[in-house]
N, C-alpha and C positions, 0 to 999 in steps of 0.2 A: 346889836347883832345884825350882821349883814346876811340877808336871805336871798340876795341876787345871784350868788354863785354857791355851788356845793362846797362844803368844808370836809375834806377827807378825815380830819381828826374827829369831828362830830360823828361822821358816818361810822368810823371805827368804834367809837364809844358806844353808839347805839347797837352796833353788831354784837358787842359784848353784853351790855346792860339790857338790851331789848329781848333777850331770850327768856322764855317763860321760866318763872321761879327765881331767876338770878337776883333781882332786887329784893325779894323776900329773904333769900339766903343771906345777902349782905346785911339787911336790916336785923336779922337774927343775931349776926355776929357783932353788931355795933356795941352791944352791952358788954360782952366778954367772950373769951374763947369758949368754944363749945365742942362737944363730941358729936360724932355722926348721928347717934340716936337722938340727941337733944335737938339737933337741927331738923331731923326727920319728924320729930314730934311737934315741932313748932309750925310746920307747914302741912296743913291737911291736903291730901290728894297728891302729894309728891312721892313718886316711887323711889325706892332705894337706888335703883339703877340710874335714874335720871339725876338724883342728888349727887351720886358719885361722879357722874359725867360733868355736871355743872361745877362741882368743887375742883375737879381736875382742870377744867378750862380756866377757872378763876385763879388757880395756882399758876398755870402757864402764863397768864397775863400779869402776874406779879401783884395780884389784888388780895389773895388769900395765901396764908402759909400753913403748912401741915407739919405738925410736930408729933413724932412717935416716941412714946415713953416705953423703954424696954423693961416691962414688968410682966407678970403673969396674972391675968391675961394682959396682952399688949393694949396700951391705951393710945388712941390717936386723937389729937385735938387740933381744931381748926381755928385760926384767928386772922384778923385783918392785918395786912401790912400797912405801912404809912400811906401807900397809894390807896388801899382799901378804906382806911380810916377817913380819907378825904371825901369819901362818899357820904359822910354824915350830913354835910350841908345840903346835898341833893335830896337825901331821904327826908330831912326836916322840911325842905321846901315842898316836896310831894305831900307830906303829911298835912301841912298848912292848907294846900290846895284841896286835899281830900276832905279835911274837916269842914271846909266851906262848901264844896261843890259835889262831892261824891255821895252816892246813896248806898245804904247797906244792901248787900245782896239778899234776894228773897230766900227765905228758909224753905227748903224742900223737904 
């Protein structure tokens, strides 16, 4: 990795992935497609408004796909695209680092 000059692709990736909650949303979707309420329940402290915004941004980036099932009530499911599924290796690397170096947050 060359750190002598900036890399526009890296900067763009960090613009997307570096937003609060984004990596946790992607981690949640790695196992299987999920409904909005399932994602919301997985991430403590994430508001519905911000979750909706992040999912829309990830959909626009081609990382997440949104599927609407025409039922009563309407069911909306989010899943990773192939581009999003490629995030698995990043998430696994972060988990290895976290297991060795990160501390548990203090219980308040």
